[in-house]
C-alpha positions in Angstrom: 0.0 0.0 0.0 1.3 3.4 -0.9 0.4 6.1 1.6 0.3 9.8 0.7 0.0 12.2 3.6 -0.8 15.8 2.6 -1.0 18.5 5.2 -2.2 21.9 4.2 -2.2 25.1 6.3 -1.9 28.8 5.8 1.3 29.2 3.8 2.4 25.6 4.3 2.0 22.4 2.3 3.6 19.2 3.5 3.6 16.1 1.4 4.9 12.6 2.4 4.8 9.5 0.2 5.7 6.1 1.6 5.2 2.4 1.0 4.9 0.2 -2.0 2.0 -1.2 -3.9 3.0 -4.8 -3.5 3.8 -5.5 -7.2 0.2 -5.4 -8.3 -0.1 -4.8 -12.0 3.7 -5.3 -12.4 4.5 -2.3 -10.3 2.8 0.3 -12.6 1.0 2.0 -9.8 4.2 2.4 -7.8 6.0 3.7 -10.8 3.3 6.2 -11.6 3.3 7.6 -8.1 7.0 7.8 -8.0 7.2 9.5 -11.4 4.6 12.1 -10.5 6.4 12.8 -7.2 9.8 13.1 -8.8 8.4 15.3 -11.6 7.0 17.7 -9.0 10.3 17.9 -7.2 12.3 18.5 -10.4 9.8 21.2 -11.5 10.1 23.0 -8.1 13.9 22.7 -8.3 13.9 24.3 -11.8 11.7 27.2 -10.6 14.0 27.7 -7.6 17.1 27.8 -9.9 15.4 30.3 -12.2 14.2 32.6 -9.4 16.7 32.2 -6.5 15.6 35.5 -5.1 12.0 34.3 -4.8 12.1 30.5 -4.3 14.5 28.3 -2.4 14.3 24.5 -2.2 16.0 22.1 0.2 15.9 18.4 -0.8 17.5 16.1 1.8 18.2 12.5 1.3 17.8 10.4 4.5 
């Protein structure tokens, strides 16, 4: 099971994605969730690089 936790507040959005779909449908669901999540991160990183005076991003690997 893939669990996505989204927390929204005034001026704050927090998103956590965890788990695995258990190889149902040859892993396509897991791959889709991963691709969407990574695309969002790469897009935000690109915006931060283009507008460093307006946007900063901190991506930490744990």
